[in-house]
N, C-alpha and C positions, 0 to 999 in steps of 0.2 A: 824427580824426573819421571815422567810417565813411560810405561812399558808397553811394548806391542800386545794386542789382544785380538781375538777373532773378529771384532767390529772395526778394526783399523782399516782405512783406506789410504794407504800411502801415496798413491799417484794423485788422487783427488786432493789431499792435504797439501801436497807440493804444488799443484796447480793452483790452489786457493792462495797459498803464500806468495807465489809469483805474481798473481793478479794484485794482491795487497801491496806488494812492493812497487809495481808499476803505478798504481793509483797514488800511493804516498809520494812517490818521486814526482809525479805530475803536479800533486798538490804543493810540494815544496817549491817547485818552479813558479807556480802561480803566486805563492806567498812572496817569493823574491821580486816578481813583477809588481804586486801590490804594495810592497814596502817603499817603493819609489815615491808613492803618492799618499799612503795612509799609515797611520801609526800602528805600532805593534799591538796596542790594546784593542784597537778597532778590528784588526785582523784576527786576534784571539777570539773576540766576541762572535764574529761570523763563523769562525771555525767551530766554536762550541754550540752556538744557537742553531745553525742550519743543519749541523750533523745530527741534531736531535730527531729530525724527521726519519732518516733511515734507521736510526737506532731504536726508535719507538716501534716501527714496523717490525724490526727483528725481534724485539722483546714479545710483542703480541703473538708472533708466529712460532716462538720457541718456549712457550710456557705461560704467557700472560703476564700481566702487571703484578700478579701476586708474588712474583720472584724478587721484587724489589724490597719486600719487607726486611727491615733490619733492626738490630738492637745495638749497632756499632757506628752510629752516625758520626761520633768523633773520629773514628778510624777512617771513614769515607772523607771527612773534611781534611784531615792530615794528608792522605793520599792525593786529594784534589789540589791542595795548596802546593805540594811539592811538584805534582804534575804540571800545574799552570806555570810555575817558575821555569820548569824545563822548557815548556812549550814557548814561553815568551822569549826565553834566552835563545833558543834555536831560531825563532822567527827573526829576531833582531840581528843574529849572526848571519842569516841568509842575506840580509841587506848590505852587510859589510864584506863578506867573503865569497869566493867562488862556491857554487852549490856543491861540488864534489868535495871540496875541503871541509865543509861543515858535516856532510854525511860521513866522511872518513874519520873524523874525530869522534863522531857519535858511535862508531863501531866499538869504541873502548867501553861502552856501557856494560856489556856482560862481564868484562874483566873487573871493572869497578864494583859491580854487583857481587861477584864472588869474594872480593876482598872486604866489602862492607858487611857481608853476611856473616862473617866471623864474630865481630863484636855484637851485631844487631840481632842475629838469629841463633847465635851459639853454635854455629856449624864448624865442624872440624875439617880443615884443609891440610892435606899432606904436601910433602916437598914437591911433588910433581906439579900440583896446581899452583903453588907458590912460585915455582920456577916460571910457569907460564904467565902468571900475573906480572911478575917482574919484567919479563921479556915484552909483554904487552905494553907496559909503561914505557919501555925503551921506544917502542913504536910510536906511542903518543908524542914523546920528546922529539923524535925525528920529524913528525909532521908539524909540530908547533914551532920548530926552528928557534930555540931560545937564544941563539947567539946575538940576535938583534932585539930591537923593541918589539914586544908582542902586541899585536893589534887588539883593540877592544872586542872585535868580533870573535877573535880566537879565544880570549878570556871567557866570553859568554857562551861559546860552543862548549868549552870545557865545563862551565858551571851548568849548562843544560845537560851534559852528559852524566855529571855526578848526581843531579837532581832526578834524572830519569832512572838512574840505577837505584836511587833511594825509593822512588815510586814503584819500581818493579818489586822491590823487597817488601814494601807495604802491601802491594797486591797479593804477594805470596802469604803474608800474615792474614789479610783479610779473607782469602779464599779458603781457609780452614772452616769458616763458618758462613761466608757469604757466596751467593751465586755469582757467576760471571756477569749475568744481566744486571745484577744490583750494582756491582763495581763500576760497570760502563755507565749505568744510568745516573748515579750520584756524582760521578765525575762530570758528566754533562750538566747536571743541576748546578753544582758549585761553580763550574766554569762560566756558565751564563751569568750567575748571580754576581760574581766577583767582577768579571770584565764588563758586565752591564752597569754595575755601580760606578765604575771608572770612566765608562764610555762617554758620558756628557762632557768630560774635560778634554777629550781627545778626538771628538767627532768631527769628520770632515764629510760633507755631503758628496757621495760618489756620483760620478757621471754614468751613462749607460754602460760603458766598458768596465768601470770600477764595480758597478753592481754585478755584472756578469762574473768578473774574476772572484769577488769576495764570496758570492753565493756558490761558485764552483768550488772553492777551497772547502767550504763546509760540507758540500755534497760528496766531494771526493774523499774527505777525511772520514765521514760517517760510513760510506760504503767500504772503504779500505779497512776500517776498524772491524767491520762485520766479517770481511773475507779473512783477516788475520785471526779473529776468534774462531771462525769456522775451521781454518787450517789446523789449529791446535786441538780441535775436537775430532778431527779425522785421522790424525796420525801423532805419533809421539813427538815431543819437543826435539829430540835429538834427530829426528827425520827432516822436519820442516824448517827448523831454525837456521841451518847453514844457508838456505836459499835467501835469507834476508840480506845476505852480503851482496847479492846481485844488485842492490841499490846503488853501489858505486858505478856500475856500468850506465845506468839510466841518468844518474846524476851527472856524470861526465858528458854524456851525449846531449842532454838538455842544456847544460851549461854552455857547451860548445855551440849549440844551435841558436840560442837566444842572446848569449852575451859574448860569444867568441872566447870564453874562459876554458883553459885547459890546464889541469893540474900539473905542477912541476914534478920532477923525479922524487923529490923528498916526500911529497904527499903519497905518491904510489908506493914508495918504498915502506914508509911508516904504515900505510894501510895494509900492505901485505903482511907486515909483522904482526899488526894487531889482529887481523882476520886469522892468521895461523895460530896465534895464542888463543883466541876465542874458540876456534874449532877444536883445539886440543882440550880445553877446559870442558867444552860440551861433551866431547867424547869420553873424557875421564869421568864426568858426572854421570853419564849414561852407564858406564861400566860399573861404577860403584853402586848405582841403583839396581843393576841387574844382580850383583853379588848380594845385596841385602834382600831381594826377593827369593833368591835360592836358599837363603839360610832357614 
């Protein structure tokens, strides 16, 4: 967990995170629109390929192409596969569920990441964070509503959340030796390669509106990724991460505006539990990191 230093710009970091959240929420809404006409594979391809433009511009302006040198291509491949499964799962879930429901379930990723870091990274988690993890999973259960048949979209949103948590853990492992630019670059490369290889089996020629939506998905995704990366470079994680939860507001607004979808009380209740648990875990990790620095 990063700590404050003299170069931090908290307000700028928060602003960058808020911009990233708005862009990602808009991208998710466009993905839901596109999923009515185009396959998940085709949407993933455009998300990966078009996003390369903004990402390459960012790489050139922040240190040049030299920063993508790596000796851990296998690690990048694993991160990309897990990340692509998460992306495809969420994209398909958007076609099946209200936008806010998918976003709310995805809020469980930090909780799952904390739980998975124990066996995968050998991290020690005390009773306070274990309690928050268990409470967070109660929130997930409330949102999923397991008393009836669970929809395919819900299962895929859960799969996407688990894979996203695994991807974040792999990024944590890669970041010990790899630059942020390299991690973003190789995810894009593998994303284009995998979805491009599958694309001929799922291709459907877009009309003018389809081209505009699919290209916008990639552009918004690439720019949002840059803003989020910038947010974490401007301020500590503990400062900017809580603002990621504002996504539920935009998802609810966009879902209501385009599809007249409005989450029921169980979604809001479960999301509130998950957000509270995630914020507590974030606060606890920041406090432990500060203790380690002081020793």
